[in-house]
DRENMARNU-177562 format. One record per residue (C-alpha): x, y, z; residue number from 1. Coordinates in steps of 0.5 Angstrom, whole numbers, plus 500, padded with zeros to 3 digits. Layout:
<drenros>
DRENRO   X   Y   Z   k
DRENRO   X   Y   Z NUM
...
</drenros>
This chain:
<drenros>
DRENRO   X   Y   Z   k
DRENRO 632 437 396   1
DRENRO 633 444 391   2
DRENRO 629 450 394   3
DRENRO 625 450 388   4
DRENRO 622 443 389   5
DRENRO 621 445 396   6
DRENRO 617 451 394   7
DRENRO 613 447 390   8
DRENRO 611 442 395   9
DRENRO 609 447 400  10
DRENRO 605 450 394  11
DRENRO 601 444 393  12
DRENRO 600 443 400  13
DRENRO 597 449 401  14
DRENRO 592 448 395  15
DRENRO 590 442 397  16
DRENRO 588 445 404  17
DRENRO 584 450 401  18
DRENRO 580 446 396  19
DRENRO 579 441 401  20
DRENRO 571 439 402  21
DRENRO 568 442 409  22
DRENRO 567 435 412  23
DRENRO 575 434 412  24
DRENRO 575 439 417  25
DRENRO 570 442 423  26
DRENRO 568 449 422  27
DRENRO 565 453 429  28
DRENRO 558 454 427  29
DRENRO 555 462 428  30
DRENRO 551 458 434  31
DRENRO 558 456 437  32
DRENRO 561 462 436  33
DRENRO 556 467 440  34
DRENRO 553 462 444  35
DRENRO 545 463 443  36
DRENRO 541 459 445  37
DRENRO 546 456 451  38
DRENRO 544 454 457  39
DRENRO 547 460 462  40
DRENRO 552 456 467  41
DRENRO 554 462 471  42
DRENRO 553 470 471  43
DRENRO 559 473 475  44
DRENRO 560 481 476  45
DRENRO 567 483 478  46
DRENRO 567 490 482  47
DRENRO 573 494 485  48
DRENRO 574 493 492  49
DRENRO 571 500 494  50
DRENRO 565 500 489  51
DRENRO 559 504 490  52
DRENRO 555 499 488  53
DRENRO 554 491 490  54
DRENRO 553 485 485  55
DRENRO 546 485 486  56
DRENRO 545 492 484  57
DRENRO 548 490 477  58
DRENRO 544 484 477  59
DRENRO 538 488 478  60
DRENRO 539 492 471  61
DRENRO 541 486 467  62
DRENRO 536 482 463  63
DRENRO 541 477 462  64
DRENRO 539 471 466  65
DRENRO 532 472 467  66
DRENRO 532 466 463  67
DRENRO 537 460 463  68
DRENRO 538 461 455  69
DRENRO 543 466 453  70
DRENRO 542 471 448  71
DRENRO 548 475 445  72
DRENRO 543 481 443  73
DRENRO 541 482 450  74
DRENRO 548 481 452  75
DRENRO 550 486 448  76
DRENRO 544 491 450  77
DRENRO 546 489 458  78
DRENRO 553 492 456  79
DRENRO 550 499 455  80
DRENRO 544 498 460  81
DRENRO 550 498 465  82
DRENRO 554 503 462  83
DRENRO 548 508 462  84
DRENRO 547 506 469  85
DRENRO 554 508 471  86
DRENRO 553 514 467  87
DRENRO 547 517 469  88
DRENRO 550 516 477  89
DRENRO 556 520 475  90
DRENRO 561 516 473  91
DRENRO 562 519 467  92
DRENRO 569 514 465  93
DRENRO 566 508 467  94
DRENRO 569 502 463  95
DRENRO 565 495 462  96
DRENRO 569 489 460  97
DRENRO 566 483 459  98
DRENRO 568 475 458  99
DRENRO 564 469 455 100
DRENRO 567 463 456 101
DRENRO 563 458 451 102
DRENRO 563 450 452 103
DRENRO 561 448 445 104
DRENRO 560 441 448 105
DRENRO 556 442 454 106
DRENRO 552 447 450 107
DRENRO 553 451 456 108
DRENRO 556 459 457 109
DRENRO 559 463 463 110
DRENRO 559 471 463 111
DRENRO 563 475 466 112
DRENRO 562 483 467 113
DRENRO 568 486 469 114
DRENRO 566 494 472 115
DRENRO 572 499 472 116
DRENRO 568 505 476 117
DRENRO 573 510 476 118
DRENRO 572 517 480 119
DRENRO 565 519 480 120
DRENRO 563 527 478 121
DRENRO 561 532 483 122
DRENRO 557 538 482 123
DRENRO 561 544 482 124
DRENRO 555 549 480 125
DRENRO 548 549 479 126
DRENRO 545 555 474 127
DRENRO 537 556 473 128
DRENRO 537 560 467 129
DRENRO 530 563 465 130
DRENRO 527 565 471 131
DRENRO 530 572 472 132
DRENRO 523 575 471 133
DRENRO 519 571 476 134
DRENRO 515 576 481 135
DRENRO 519 576 487 136
DRENRO 514 573 492 137
DRENRO 515 566 488 138
DRENRO 522 565 488 139
DRENRO 522 563 495 140
DRENRO 518 557 492 141
DRENRO 522 556 487 142
DRENRO 529 555 491 143
DRENRO 526 553 498 144
DRENRO 532 549 500 145
DRENRO 528 543 503 146
DRENRO 525 542 496 147
DRENRO 531 542 492 148
DRENRO 534 536 489 149
DRENRO 541 538 487 150
DRENRO 546 541 491 151
DRENRO 553 544 491 152
DRENRO 558 538 492 153
DRENRO 553 532 491 154
DRENRO 555 527 487 155
DRENRO 552 527 480 156
DRENRO 545 524 479 157
DRENRO 541 524 472 158
DRENRO 535 522 477 159
DRENRO 536 527 482 160
DRENRO 537 533 476 161
DRENRO 531 531 472 162
DRENRO 527 530 479 163
DRENRO 529 538 480 164
DRENRO 527 540 473 165
DRENRO 520 537 474 166
DRENRO 520 540 481 167
DRENRO 521 547 478 168
DRENRO 516 546 473 169
DRENRO 511 544 477 170
DRENRO 512 550 482 171
DRENRO 511 554 476 172
DRENRO 505 551 473 173
DRENRO 502 551 480 174
DRENRO 503 558 481 175
DRENRO 500 562 474 176
DRENRO 505 560 469 177
DRENRO 501 555 466 178
DRENRO 505 553 460 179
DRENRO 512 553 463 180
DRENRO 517 548 460 181
DRENRO 523 545 461 182
DRENRO 529 546 456 183
DRENRO 534 540 455 184
DRENRO 539 541 461 185
DRENRO 546 542 460 186
DRENRO 552 538 464 187
DRENRO 559 541 462 188
DRENRO 565 537 465 189
DRENRO 570 542 468 190
DRENRO 577 540 466 191
DRENRO 582 541 471 192
DRENRO 590 541 470 193
DRENRO 591 537 477 194
DRENRO 589 530 475 195
DRENRO 588 528 482 196
DRENRO 583 533 483 197
DRENRO 575 531 485 198
DRENRO 572 531 478 199
DRENRO 567 537 477 200
DRENRO 561 538 473 201
DRENRO 557 545 472 202
DRENRO 549 544 471 203
DRENRO 545 549 467 204
DRENRO 538 548 468 205
DRENRO 534 552 462 206
DRENRO 526 554 463 207
DRENRO 521 558 458 208
DRENRO 516 560 463 209
DRENRO 511 563 458 210
DRENRO 506 568 461 211
DRENRO 502 569 467 212
DRENRO 495 566 467 213
DRENRO 489 566 472 214
DRENRO 483 562 472 215
DRENRO 477 564 467 216
DRENRO 470 562 466 217
DRENRO 468 555 467 218
DRENRO 463 552 463 219
DRENRO 460 545 464 220
DRENRO 458 540 458 221
DRENRO 453 534 460 222
DRENRO 452 529 455 223
DRENRO 445 525 456 224
DRENRO 443 529 461 225
DRENRO 436 525 463 226
DRENRO 436 527 470 227
DRENRO 436 534 470 228
DRENRO 443 535 474 229
DRENRO 444 542 476 230
DRENRO 451 546 474 231
DRENRO 451 548 480 232
DRENRO 452 542 483 233
DRENRO 457 540 479 234
DRENRO 461 547 480 235
DRENRO 461 546 487 236
DRENRO 466 540 487 237
DRENRO 471 545 483 238
DRENRO 477 548 488 239
DRENRO 478 554 485 240
DRENRO 474 560 483 241
DRENRO 475 565 477 242
DRENRO 480 570 478 243
DRENRO 484 565 482 244
DRENRO 492 565 480 245
DRENRO 492 558 475 246
DRENRO 495 552 478 247
DRENRO 495 546 475 248
DRENRO 495 542 481 249
DRENRO 488 545 483 250
DRENRO 486 543 477 251
DRENRO 487 536 478 252
DRENRO 485 536 485 253
DRENRO 478 539 481 254
DRENRO 477 534 477 255
DRENRO 478 528 482 256
DRENRO 474 532 486 257
DRENRO 468 530 481 258
DRENRO 469 523 482 259
DRENRO 466 524 488 260
DRENRO 459 525 485 261
DRENRO 457 518 483 262
DRENRO 452 520 478 263
DRENRO 458 523 473 264
DRENRO 462 518 469 265
DRENRO 468 520 465 266
DRENRO 468 527 468 267
DRENRO 474 531 466 268
DRENRO 476 538 466 269
DRENRO 479 541 459 270
DRENRO 482 548 456 271
DRENRO 476 551 453 272
DRENRO 480 556 450 273
DRENRO 486 561 452 274
DRENRO 485 569 453 275
DRENRO 492 572 451 276
DRENRO 489 579 452 277
DRENRO 487 579 459 278
DRENRO 491 573 461 279
DRENRO 485 568 463 280
DRENRO 485 560 462 281
DRENRO 477 558 460 282
DRENRO 476 551 462 283
DRENRO 470 546 461 284
DRENRO 467 541 465 285
DRENRO 465 535 461 286
DRENRO 462 529 463 287
DRENRO 456 524 462 288
DRENRO 451 521 467 289
DRENRO 451 514 469 290
DRENRO 445 510 471 291
DRENRO 441 513 477 292
DRENRO 439 506 480 293
DRENRO 444 499 480 294
DRENRO 441 493 483 295
DRENRO 447 488 483 296
DRENRO 449 481 487 297
DRENRO 456 481 491 298
DRENRO 461 476 493 299
DRENRO 464 480 499 300
DRENRO 470 478 505 301
DRENRO 471 482 510 302
DRENRO 476 481 516 303
DRENRO 472 483 523 304
DRENRO 475 483 529 305
DRENRO 481 479 526 306
DRENRO 477 473 523 307
DRENRO 475 473 517 308
DRENRO 468 472 514 309
DRENRO 466 470 507 310
DRENRO 459 471 504 311
DRENRO 454 474 498 312
DRENRO 449 479 499 313
DRENRO 445 484 494 314
DRENRO 446 491 494 315
DRENRO 441 496 491 316
DRENRO 444 504 489 317
DRENRO 441 510 488 318
DRENRO 446 515 485 319
DRENRO 442 521 485 320
DRENRO 438 520 491 321
DRENRO 433 527 493 322
DRENRO 437 530 488 323
DRENRO 444 533 490 324
DRENRO 450 529 490 325
DRENRO 448 524 495 326
DRENRO 449 517 494 327
DRENRO 444 512 497 328
DRENRO 446 504 498 329
DRENRO 442 499 501 330
DRENRO 445 492 502 331
DRENRO 443 485 504 332
DRENRO 449 480 506 333
DRENRO 450 473 509 334
DRENRO 457 472 512 335
DRENRO 460 466 514 336
DRENRO 466 464 518 337
DRENRO 465 458 521 338
DRENRO 460 453 524 339
DRENRO 459 458 530 340
DRENRO 461 464 527 341
DRENRO 456 468 522 342
DRENRO 453 474 521 343
DRENRO 446 476 517 344
DRENRO 445 484 516 345
DRENRO 442 489 512 346
DRENRO 444 496 512 347
DRENRO 442 503 509 348
DRENRO 448 508 508 349
DRENRO 447 515 505 350
DRENRO 454 519 503 351
DRENRO 453 526 502 352
DRENRO 460 529 499 353
DRENRO 461 537 499 354
DRENRO 457 537 506 355
DRENRO 455 545 507 356
DRENRO 457 546 500 357
DRENRO 465 545 503 358
DRENRO 469 540 498 359
DRENRO 473 538 504 360
DRENRO 467 536 508 361
DRENRO 464 528 507 362
DRENRO 458 526 511 363
DRENRO 455 519 512 364
DRENRO 449 517 515 365
DRENRO 448 509 516 366
DRENRO 443 504 519 367
DRENRO 445 497 520 368
DRENRO 441 491 523 369
DRENRO 445 485 524 370
DRENRO 443 478 527 371
DRENRO 451 475 530 372
DRENRO 452 468 532 373
DRENRO 458 468 536 374
DRENRO 460 461 539 375
DRENRO 455 461 545 376
DRENRO 452 467 544 377
DRENRO 447 470 539 378
DRENRO 446 478 538 379
DRENRO 440 482 535 380
DRENRO 444 489 534 381
DRENRO 441 495 531 382
DRENRO 446 501 529 383
DRENRO 445 508 527 384
DRENRO 451 513 526 385
DRENRO 453 519 523 386
DRENRO 460 521 521 387
DRENRO 464 528 518 388
DRENRO 470 527 515 389
DRENRO 475 533 514 390
DRENRO 480 533 509 391
DRENRO 486 537 511 392
DRENRO 491 541 507 393
DRENRO 496 537 504 394
DRENRO 502 541 507 395
DRENRO 500 540 514 396
DRENRO 502 533 518 397
DRENRO 495 531 519 398
DRENRO 492 529 512 399
DRENRO 484 527 515 400
DRENRO 480 527 521 401
DRENRO 473 525 523 402
DRENRO 468 525 528 403
DRENRO 463 519 529 404
DRENRO 457 519 533 405
DRENRO 454 512 534 406
DRENRO 448 509 537 407
DRENRO 447 502 538 408
DRENRO 442 498 541 409
DRENRO 443 490 542 410
DRENRO 439 484 545 411
DRENRO 444 479 547 412
DRENRO 441 472 548 413
DRENRO 446 467 551 414
DRENRO 445 459 553 415
DRENRO 443 452 550 416
DRENRO 447 445 551 417
DRENRO 455 446 549 418
DRENRO 460 441 548 419
DRENRO 467 444 552 420
DRENRO 473 440 548 421
DRENRO 477 441 554 422
DRENRO 473 437 559 423
DRENRO 470 433 553 424
DRENRO 463 434 556 425
DRENRO 456 437 554 426
DRENRO 455 444 558 427
DRENRO 448 446 560 428
DRENRO 448 454 560 429
DRENRO 442 457 563 430
DRENRO 438 462 558 431
DRENRO 439 469 559 432
DRENRO 438 476 556 433
DRENRO 441 482 556 434
DRENRO 438 489 553 435
DRENRO 444 493 551 436
DRENRO 445 501 549 437
DRENRO 451 505 548 438
DRENRO 452 512 545 439
DRENRO 459 513 543 440
DRENRO 463 519 540 441
DRENRO 470 518 537 442
DRENRO 475 522 534 443
DRENRO 480 520 529 444
DRENRO 486 524 527 445
DRENRO 490 521 521 446
DRENRO 497 522 518 447
DRENRO 498 518 511 448
DRENRO 503 520 506 449
DRENRO 504 512 504 450
DRENRO 505 511 496 451
DRENRO 500 506 495 452
DRENRO 494 502 497 453
DRENRO 496 495 494 454
DRENRO 503 495 496 455
DRENRO 506 501 499 456
DRENRO 513 502 499 457
DRENRO 515 508 502 458
DRENRO 512 513 507 459
DRENRO 508 512 513 460
DRENRO 502 512 517 461
DRENRO 499 514 523 462
DRENRO 492 514 526 463
DRENRO 490 517 533 464
DRENRO 483 515 535 465
DRENRO 480 518 542 466
DRENRO 473 515 544 467
DRENRO 468 516 549 468
DRENRO 461 512 551 469
DRENRO 456 513 557 470
DRENRO 454 520 557 471
DRENRO 448 520 553 472
DRENRO 447 513 555 473
DRENRO 447 514 562 474
DRENRO 440 518 561 475
DRENRO 437 512 557 476
DRENRO 439 507 563 477
DRENRO 435 511 568 478
DRENRO 429 512 563 479
DRENRO 429 504 561 480
DRENRO 433 500 565 481
DRENRO 438 498 560 482
DRENRO 445 496 561 483
DRENRO 450 501 558 484
DRENRO 457 502 558 485
DRENRO 461 507 560 486
DRENRO 469 509 558 487
DRENRO 474 513 555 488
DRENRO 479 510 550 489
DRENRO 485 511 546 490
DRENRO 489 507 541 491
DRENRO 495 509 536 492
DRENRO 497 506 530 493
DRENRO 503 507 527 494
DRENRO 506 504 520 495
DRENRO 512 505 516 496
DRENRO 515 502 509 497
DRENRO 521 502 506 498
DRENRO 524 500 499 499
DRENRO 529 495 500 500
DRENRO 531 496 492 501
DRENRO 529 502 489 502
DRENRO 524 499 485 503
DRENRO 518 501 489 504
DRENRO 515 494 487 505
DRENRO 519 488 489 506
DRENRO 522 488 495 507
DRENRO 519 492 502 508
DRENRO 520 492 509 509
DRENRO 513 494 512 510
DRENRO 512 494 520 511
DRENRO 507 496 525 512
DRENRO 506 498 531 513
DRENRO 499 499 535 514
DRENRO 497 501 543 515
DRENRO 491 502 546 516
DRENRO 488 503 552 517
DRENRO 481 503 555 518
DRENRO 479 506 562 519
DRENRO 472 504 565 520
DRENRO 468 510 568 521
DRENRO 463 506 571 522
DRENRO 462 500 574 523
DRENRO 459 497 567 524
DRENRO 455 491 570 525
DRENRO 450 488 565 526
DRENRO 443 487 568 527
DRENRO 439 480 566 528
DRENRO 433 481 564 529
DRENRO 430 475 566 530
DRENRO 432 476 574 531
DRENRO 434 483 574 532
DRENRO 441 481 577 533
DRENRO 447 484 575 534
DRENRO 453 481 572 535
DRENRO 460 483 570 536
DRENRO 461 486 563 537
DRENRO 467 481 561 538
DRENRO 462 476 560 539
DRENRO 459 479 554 540
DRENRO 462 481 547 541
DRENRO 463 488 547 542
DRENRO 465 491 539 543
DRENRO 469 497 543 544
DRENRO 474 492 547 545
DRENRO 481 490 544 546
DRENRO 482 483 542 547
DRENRO 488 480 540 548
DRENRO 490 474 535 549
DRENRO 488 473 528 550
DRENRO 490 474 521 551
DRENRO 491 482 522 552
DRENRO 494 481 529 553
DRENRO 499 476 532 554
DRENRO 499 470 527 555
DRENRO 500 465 531 556
DRENRO 494 465 535 557
DRENRO 487 464 532 558
DRENRO 483 470 532 559
DRENRO 481 472 539 560
DRENRO 486 467 542 561
DRENRO 491 471 544 562
DRENRO 490 474 551 563
DRENRO 493 473 559 564
DRENRO 486 472 562 565
DRENRO 480 468 562 566
DRENRO 475 471 558 567
DRENRO 480 473 553 568
DRENRO 475 472 546 569
DRENRO 471 477 549 570
DRENRO 476 483 549 571
DRENRO 481 487 554 572
DRENRO 482 494 556 573
DRENRO 490 494 554 574
DRENRO 493 492 547 575
DRENRO 500 492 545 576
DRENRO 502 489 539 577
DRENRO 507 490 533 578
DRENRO 508 486 526 579
DRENRO 515 486 522 580
DRENRO 514 483 515 581
DRENRO 518 483 509 582
DRENRO 514 483 502 583
DRENRO 517 480 496 584
DRENRO 514 480 488 585
DRENRO 520 476 485 586
DRENRO 516 476 478 587
DRENRO 514 484 477 588
DRENRO 519 484 472 589
DRENRO 515 479 468 590
DRENRO 509 478 464 591
DRENRO 503 474 465 592
DRENRO 499 472 472 593
DRENRO 506 470 475 594
DRENRO 507 478 475 595
DRENRO 502 479 482 596
DRENRO 504 473 486 597
DRENRO 508 475 492 598
DRENRO 511 472 498 599
DRENRO 512 475 505 600
DRENRO 516 472 511 601
DRENRO 514 476 518 602
DRENRO 515 477 526 603
DRENRO 509 479 530 604
DRENRO 509 481 537 605
DRENRO 504 483 543 606
DRENRO 498 481 548 607
DRENRO 492 483 550 608
DRENRO 491 484 558 609
DRENRO 484 485 562 610
DRENRO 487 492 565 611
DRENRO 493 496 563 612
DRENRO 495 495 570 613
DRENRO 496 488 569 614
DRENRO 501 489 564 615
DRENRO 508 485 564 616
DRENRO 513 486 559 617
DRENRO 515 478 560 618
DRENRO 508 476 557 619
DRENRO 509 479 551 620
DRENRO 508 473 545 621
DRENRO 512 472 539 622
DRENRO 510 469 532 623
DRENRO 514 467 527 624
DRENRO 511 465 519 625
DRENRO 511 466 512 626
DRENRO 505 468 507 627
DRENRO 503 468 500 628
DRENRO 499 474 496 629
DRENRO 496 475 490 630
DRENRO 495 482 488 631
DRENRO 489 484 485 632
DRENRO 485 491 484 633
DRENRO 481 490 490 634
DRENRO 487 488 494 635
DRENRO 492 482 495 636
DRENRO 489 475 497 637
DRENRO 493 472 502 638
DRENRO 494 466 506 639
DRENRO 499 466 512 640
DRENRO 502 460 516 641
DRENRO 504 463 524 642
DRENRO 508 459 529 643
DRENRO 508 461 536 644
DRENRO 515 463 537 645
DRENRO 515 465 544 646
DRENRO 508 463 548 647
DRENRO 508 465 555 648
DRENRO 503 461 557 649
DRENRO 505 454 554 650
DRENRO 507 450 560 651
DRENRO 499 451 562 652
DRENRO 497 447 555 653
DRENRO 503 442 557 654
DRENRO 508 445 551 655
DRENRO 515 449 552 656
DRENRO 515 456 551 657
DRENRO 520 456 545 658
DRENRO 518 453 539 659
DRENRO 525 450 538 660
DRENRO 523 446 544 661
DRENRO 517 443 542 662
DRENRO 518 436 538 663
DRENRO 515 436 531 664
DRENRO 508 433 532 665
DRENRO 507 438 538 666
DRENRO 509 444 533 667
DRENRO 505 442 528 668
DRENRO 498 440 533 669
DRENRO 499 446 538 670
DRENRO 504 451 535 671
DRENRO 502 453 528 672
DRENRO 495 457 525 673
DRENRO 493 458 519 674
DRENRO 491 465 516 675
DRENRO 487 467 510 676
DRENRO 484 474 508 677
DRENRO 484 480 503 678
DRENRO 488 486 503 679
DRENRO 494 487 506 680
DRENRO 496 485 513 681
DRENRO 497 493 515 682
</drenros>
C-alpha cells in the first residue's frame, strides 16, 4: 500500500471517531469523576511511624465521614483543615497528600489521607513590644512565670500564642489599662545554614496599652421603678468604688453580683463616658424591675438520700420582701418515690444577699414542715435552719465556706402490720412513738475550679464538712425529757475531671471519692413515749448518718441497700465510696435533638460500716454498668443500669461473689439495679 493511501485511511478513521455519536462510546459523568454522592467505603489516614498525632486526632478534625455520603467540596475543605491543624501546631512544612479510589459500578469510594509531617518549629525567642512604659509594680503580673503560656524551647502552637496574648491583654485590662489591645503578632522563621539543626521561630507580640484609668462615678438608671427601689440597694452589689484602679474583671463580677438581687431584670453596667483629662471612666447601671410577686406550679425531682423522688408543687415568691434585696419563697410539695416512700412538705425560705453590706456574704433562713413515709416509719418533722455563706477570693485554694445551724424536732411513729417478703408472712409491730430534738452546727469548706455545671470536663472539686450535734440539745433533753443525738462528724468529697479529646464536650473521665466518719459522744438512746423505755438509735432513721447504694452511690445496689450490718437502711457511722465514670456525647458536633444525648460507663466501689472499727478492705463491694444521659438547661436526665460485680455478702443470698460466676437468670434477678435521676451522678 502506498504511503499516500495509508495516510488517507488513518485520516478517515480519526474523522470517524471524532464525529461518532455519544452512544457509541461511554463517557464518565461528573459524578463518577468526583465521586459526589457515592457511599464512603473506607477512610484511611497514613501517618509517619514517629508521628506526633494518631489517626483519631486527624479523623476528629475532618467532616468527611460524618455522613456515609461523599462530598468532594467537603473533602477539599478537609485537606485545608488538616493543613491548618498542622500549621497551627508548629508543622509549617507538613505535606498533605490524598487519594480517591472510586468504584463507579458499586457507587462507592475509598479515601486516603497521607501526611508527611516533617520537623516541627520550636520557639527560639519571644519579644513583647509596647509594654516598655507600664509601671514597674505591674511587671511581675505581666511576666509571672507561673502564668506565661509560651517559653523558649517549646514547640510552636498557635493556641498557646493566642492564649498568651489574651492573658497579657487581660492583665492590662484588669490593672488600669482599660483599652489595651493586641496587634497582629509576628511569627518569623529563622533560617539556618545547617539543615539538620532544629527549626526555630521568633515570636514578636505587639501590644498597645493606651492610657491608665481609674473608676469614676457610677449612676443608676432603673426603668419602671414601680416598687421604689433605692439606688443604694443596687450600688451595694458593686465590687469597686470611685477612685479605684480600673479592672475589667471586677466590672464583670459586679455585673454578675447584680443578678443576686432577684427583683432586678437585665441588669448591666455600661460605659457612660471617659474623662480623658482626669483619666476616669464613668459608668452607669441600667436595669429594669420585674414583678415583685410570682405564683407558679412546679414539677420537681430530687435525689434524697440516694433515692429518686418526683412530684409536683406550688410556689409563691416575693422578690422584694420588706425592702432591700431579700427574697421570700414559700412552697408546698408532694414527692413520690415508691408506695412506701413519699413526702409532703411546706417551707418558707428567706435569702438575704450582701449580708451586713458585704458583697461576699449570703444569708439564708429556712423553715420546713414535712410528713415523711419511709417503709414502716412515719415522721412528722419541723426544721429551722440559719446558714451564712462566704465567697472567698479567687486566688485562694478554697472558694467558699459556709456555717449552718439546724434545729430539728421530729415525732417518729413506728408500728402496724407489714409483710416480710423474706419470711413471706405478715409481721405485727407494736405502735411506738419517739420525740426527737437535735441541734446541729455544720461548717463546710469548698474548693471548686471545675469548668462546667452540666458537663464538667476539666478541674476538680473538694469539700470538707465538720459537724457537731448535742451541745444545745443536751439542755433541751433534760428540760423536756426528749430524745437527742450527740456526735461529731467529718466527711470529705474529692472529684476530678479529665478531658480525653481536648474538645471539652465529647469525652470526659470523671472520678469521685467520698470518705465519712461519725463518732458518737453519748449513748444516744431513744426514749419511747408510750413506755419510757430507751432503745438503740439504729432502729430509727437518722438524716445525719451515712447511707449507701442508690443512683448517686454504688449503683449495683438500690438506695439504702448497701452495708455490712443489719439495719443498714437507717444509716451507719463509717462510709467509703468511689466512682469512675466515662462520659461521652458522640453527637455533640451535630445539630438537632441528638446533640445533647450522652452515654456513660462506670465502675463504682465502696461500702457502709456500723462503726469505723468494723472496717475491712475485703468488704468493699464493686459495681459496673452503663447509662444514658440527656442534657438540658436544668441538668442531665439520667438512667443507669448497674451490676453487682463483686458482692462480699453474696453467699448469704444464695449467689456467688463475682458477677461472672453466676448464670444469666441469677444476674437478672439478683445482680442488677436500675437507677434514675436528674443531674450528674457527681
